[in-house]
C-alpha positions in Angstrom: 0.0 0.0 0.0 2.8 2.5 0.9 4.8 1.7 -2.3 1.9 2.4 -4.7 2.7 5.2 -7.1 -0.5 6.5 -8.7 1.5 8.7 -11.1 3.2 5.6 -12.6 0.1 3.5 -12.8 -3.0 5.6 -13.5 -1.8 7.2 -16.8 -1.4 3.7 -18.3 -4.6 2.1 -17.2 -6.6 1.6 -20.4 -10.0 1.6 -18.6 -12.2 4.2 -17.1 -11.1 5.2 -13.5 -13.6 6.3 -10.9 -12.5 7.9 -7.6 -14.8 8.2 -4.7 -13.5 11.0 -2.4 -14.6 11.6 1.1 -14.3 14.9 2.9 -11.0 16.7 2.3 -8.8 18.6 4.6 -8.8 22.4 4.8 -6.1 22.7 2.1 -8.0 20.4 -0.3 -4.8 18.4 -0.7 -6.6 15.2 -1.7 -8.7 17.0 -4.3 -5.6 18.7 -5.8 -3.7 15.4 -5.9 -6.6 13.7 -7.6 -6.9 16.5 -10.2 -3.1 16.2 -10.9 -3.5 12.4 -11.5 -6.5 13.0 -13.7 -4.6 15.6 -15.7 -1.7 13.1 -16.1 -4.2 10.5 -17.5 -5.6 13.0 -20.0 -2.1 14.0 -21.1 -1.3 10.3 -21.8 -4.5 10.1 -24.0 -6.7 8.4 -21.4 -10.0 9.6 -20.0 -10.2 11.9 -17.1 -10.8 10.3 -13.7 -14.5 10.3 -12.9 -14.9 11.8 -9.4 -17.8 11.2 -7.1 -17.6 13.4 -4.0 -19.0 12.8 -0.5 -18.0 16.1 1.1 -19.6 15.4 4.5 -18.6 11.8 5.0 -15.5 10.2 6.6 -13.0 7.9 4.9 -15.1 4.8 5.3 -17.6 5.5 2.5 -18.8 1.9 2.3 -20.0 2.2 5.9 -21.6 5.6 5.6 -22.9 5.5 2.0 -23.2 1.8 0.9 -26.0 2.5 -1.7 -24.0 5.3 -3.3 -20.7 3.4 -3.4 -22.5 0.3 -4.8 -24.1 2.5 -7.5 -20.7 4.0 -8.3 -19.1 0.6 -8.7 -21.9 -0.6 -11.0 -21.7 2.6 -13.1 -17.9 2.5 -13.5 -18.1 2.2 -17.2 -19.9 5.5 -17.7 -18.0 8.3 -19.5 -15.9 10.6 -17.4 -17.5 13.8 -16.0 -14.2 15.3 -15.2 -13.6 16.9 -11.8 -10.9 16.6 -9.4 
C-alpha cells in the first residue's frame, strides 16, 4: 500500500477510472492530488478520472454510503464527467 505510485500506474490504465472522495482537509490536498492524477491520465491520452464526492462523510464510505458506493461501482463504465 505504501509503495503504490499513482503517477506511474493511472496514466497507463486503459480503462475508465472512478474515484470516490470523502471529505477533504482544509487545504483540499486530496482534491488537488486527484486533479493532478486526472490531468496526467488525460495527457497520456486516457480519459479523465470520474470523481464522485462525499463532502460530508468520513473515509469509510462503504460504511456511511453503501448505496451510493455500490451505484458508483456498478456505473464505473460511464464516460468521465471530469472533476478533481
